[in-house]
C-alpha positions in Angstrom: 3.7 -14.8 -1.3 5.3 -14.9 2.3 7.3 -11.5 2.0 8.9 -12.2 5.3 10.6 -15.3 4.7 12.1 -13.8 1.7 13.0 -11.0 3.9 12.6 -8.2 1.0 12.4 -4.5 1.8 9.3 -3.7 -0.6 7.3 -6.1 -2.6 4.6 -4.6 -5.2 2.2 -6.2 -7.3 -0.5 -4.5 -10.2 -4.2 -5.9 -9.1 -4.6 -6.2 -12.8 -1.6 -8.5 -13.6 -4.1 -11.2 -11.4 -7.0 -10.3 -13.7 -8.4 -7.9 -10.7 -9.7 -4.3 -11.4 -7.3 -1.8 -12.8 -5.7 0.7 -10.7 -4.7 -0.9 -7.8 -2.1 -2.8 -6.7 -0.1 -3.5 -3.5 3.3 -2.0 -2.1 4.4 -3.7 1.0 7.1 -2.6 3.1 9.1 -3.4 6.3 8.0 -1.5 9.3 11.3 -0.1 9.8 12.2 1.1 6.4 8.6 2.7 6.2 9.6 5.0 9.4 12.5 6.5 7.7 11.0 7.1 4.8 9.8 10.8 4.1 6.5 10.8 2.2 6.8 11.8 -1.8 2.9 13.3 -2.1 0.7 15.1 0.1 -2.8 15.3 0.7 -5.6 13.4 2.3 -5.0 11.9 5.3 -1.7 11.9 6.0 -0.9 14.6 7.6 -1.3 15.0 11.4 -0.7 18.3 12.0 0.2 21.7 10.2 1.4 25.1 11.4 3.2 27.9 9.4 6.5 26.2 11.3 6.4 22.8 10.2 4.1 19.5 8.7 3.8 16.4 11.0 2.5 13.4 9.1 1.1 10.6 10.2 3.0 7.2 10.9 3.3 4.7 8.3 1.6 3.6 6.5 -0.5 6.2 6.2 1.4 8.8 5.6 1.8 7.4 2.0 -1.8 7.3 1.6 -2.1 10.9 -0.2 -5.7 10.2 -1.3 -8.5 8.3 -0.3 -8.9 4.9 -2.7 -12.5 3.9 -3.8 -13.9 1.5 -1.5 -15.1 -0.9 -4.0 -12.2 -1.5 -5.6 -10.3 -3.7 -3.1 -13.4 -5.6 -2.4 -13.6 -6.4 -6.0 -10.1 -7.4 -6.0 -10.4 -9.8 -3.4 -11.9 -12.9 -4.8 -9.2 -12.9 -8.0 -6.3 -12.9 -5.7 -7.7 -15.7 -3.4 -7.9 -17.8 -6.6 -4.7 -16.7 -7.9 -3.1 -17.8 -4.3 -4.3 -20.9 -4.9 -3.9 -21.8 -8.3 -0.2 -20.2 -9.3 1.7 -19.0 -6.2 1.1 -22.0 -4.3 
């Protein structure tokens, strides 16, 4: 899917809908939209600095990653996404 050609602000899909592992998905967002959005959950490496007065968040997309993903899960999805892209989405 060419998200730039359809000029969407966001594009979302779930990994298990393309026969990948459960619990994984993709959220695409335009950079200028993401830069103006506050994080909705906190934790992990999304915070650059914290004081008693303020919290400074990382820039997008890191500010939206409240917890680290399990490392094998994205790699397990890659072969299925490539196969799906060749057959159903072309």
